[in-house]
N, C-alpha and C positions, 0 to 999 in steps of 0.2 A: 776288136774286143772292147775298146773304149766306148764305142757307140752303143754297144749292147749292155754294158754294165748298168747304166741308169734304169734300164727296163728290168734287169735281173734282180737288182738289190732289193726292191720292194717285196719280192717274194721270200727273201731270206728270213725275215722275222716270223712270218707264218710257218715256214718250214721248220725253223728251229723250235718254235713253241710246240708243234705237233711231235717232232722227233724227240725233243727233250722230255716232254710230258710222258710219252710212251716209254722211253728208256727209264725214267724215274719209277714208273709203275713196275717195270720188269726187274729192276735192280732191288727195289724195296719190297717186292712181292705184296704190294697193297692193291686194293681195288681203286678204280679211278676216283670214286667219291672221297675216299680217305686221302689219296695222294693229292687231291685238289687243295687240301689245307696248306700245302707247302708252295703255293703258286707265287707268293711275294718274294721269298728268297730265290726261287728258281728264276723269276723274272730278272732279279739283279744279276744272276749268273749270265743269263742271255744278253743282258745289256753290256756286260763286260766283253763278251764274245763279239757283239756287234761293234763296239768301239774298236776292238782289235782289227776287225774286218775293214772298218772305215779308215783306219790308219794305213792298212795295206792298199786300199783303193787310192788313197791320197798319194802314195808312192807311185802307183801305176800311172795316175793322172799327172804326176809331177807337180802337185800342189801341196800346200801346208794343210794339215788336218784342221788347224784353227780356222782356215778360210771357209770350212763347211758350215760353221755356226757363227762366225763373226766377220763382218766387213767393216772397213774403216768408217763407213757412212752410218753405222749403227749408232743411234742415240737413245739412251735410256733416261727418261724423265720420270720422276717418282709418280706424279699424278696420272700421267697417261698409262704407265705400267700398272698402277694400282687398278685403274678403271678396266684395262684390258684383262687383268687377272680375274677381276670380279665377273666380267662378261664370260670368260672361259668357264668359271665355276658355275655360273647360272646355266649356260648351255649344256655343260657336262652333266651336272646334277639333274637338270630338267630332262635331258634325254634318258638318263638312267631311270629316274622315277617314272616318267611317262610310259616307257616301254615295260617297266616292271609291273605296273598296274595293268597294262594291256595284256601281258603274257601270263603273269602270275598273281594278279590281284593284290600285289604288294611286293616289297623288296625281298628277293630271295635270300634266305638265311645262309645259303652255301657260298655266297660271294665273299664273306669275311669270316674266317675260321681261325681258332687259336693255334699258335705254334709255341715252341719253348720261349719263355720270356726273354732270355738272354739274346737269342737270335732275333726276336722281334725288336729289341732295342737297337741292335746293330743295324738291322735292315731298315729301321725308321730313318736313318741317315743315308745308307747306301742306296736304297731304292730311288729316291728323288735325285740324288747326286749322279747316279749312273744313267738313269733313263733320259735325262735331258741332253746328254751327250751322245745318245744312241739313236733315239727315235727321230727327233726333229731334224738333225743333220742328215740322216739317211734319206728320209722321205722327201723333205723339202730342200734342205741346204744342198743336197747332191742330186737326187733323182728328178724332182720336179723342175728344178732350175735347168738341169741338163736336157731333159726331154723337151721342155719348152723352147730352149735355144736351138736344139738340133732339128726339131720338127717345124718350129715357127707356129705351133698350135698350142697355146697355153691351156685351152679348155681340155684337150686330150691329156696334157701333163697333169692338170689338177685332178681330173676324173680318175686317171690311172693310179696315181699315188694315194689319193684319198680312199679309193676302194680298198687297196691293200693295207693301208693304215688302219682302217676300220676292221678289216677282216682279221688282222692279227689278234684283236681282242676277243674273237670268237673262240680262241683255243687256249686262253689262259684265264682260269684253269682249264685243263683239257678234260672235257666230258663229252662222250659220244652220244649226244642227244640233239636232234635237229632243232627242236624248239628252243633249247638253250643257245645253240650256235647262232640262230637267227636273231634271238633276243639280244645277244651281246653285240652282234654286228650293227643292228639298227640303233642300239643305245648309244654307240660311239660315233655313228655316221654324221649326225648334225654338227658335233664339235669338230670332227676331222675336216668336214667340208668348210666350215667357218675358218679354220686355221689355214687350209690350203688356199682359199681365196685371199685371205689377209696377207699371206706370205707373198703371193704373186703380185699383189698391189704394192706392198710396202717393203718387201725384202728385209724385214727386221726380225731375224730369228731370235736375237737375244731376249727381246721382250716376251716372246712365246715361251722360251726356255724357263724364264722366271715363273710365268704363270703355270706351266706344266709342273715345275718343281713344287710349287705350293699345293697343287692338286694331289701329287703323289705323296707329299708329306702328310696330308690329311688322311690318305689311304693307309699309310704306314702307321699313323696314330690309331686308326680304327682297329688294325690288326693287333697292335700293342695292347689296347684296352681289352679286346676280346681275349688275349693271351693271359692277362692279369686276372680277369674275372673268373 
């Protein structure tokens, strides 16, 4: 079971985004377009579930949860972390804008929609705080590292984890439209590939977590601004 877990876990986020999105539609009796407004707080909920799963996996592996995202060799330097964060932002925004114009001739309005202001304020902090301890430790700190070690083939480990890391974004928000699903997958693929290669080379997840947190803080801010207007 331990050898199969690194292969199984990357599927979890995609599965829970699809199942959670479908359940939310059924429970709230909304259509998928209206339910998609709630993707950011739902993502926070999925992050919490992912963290709980990683804690359970850590117990199975008999390791500390902390070891999935922090090694003693991690070194955070302000300048290099700032540059890395800026590079992440450029690749992430570039991928989103580039494929937005390719698929929709502009940034789709449905990506950022208003929610109750109070919830938007709370989620402004919860989204980046939870996501950095869920996504990167699962895909890279655990699965990529384990698959590379078990197979001796880092290219396979990177390709496998990066594919599912990008795929999860195709289903949040959940909209059953192939064009949208492909757009989301391709938009995130360049950044995920960059992060996967960087992690394999440097094994410094802490720096990536800070960069990811900044990106999601900006996303939460966009949702908050839309909710206030």
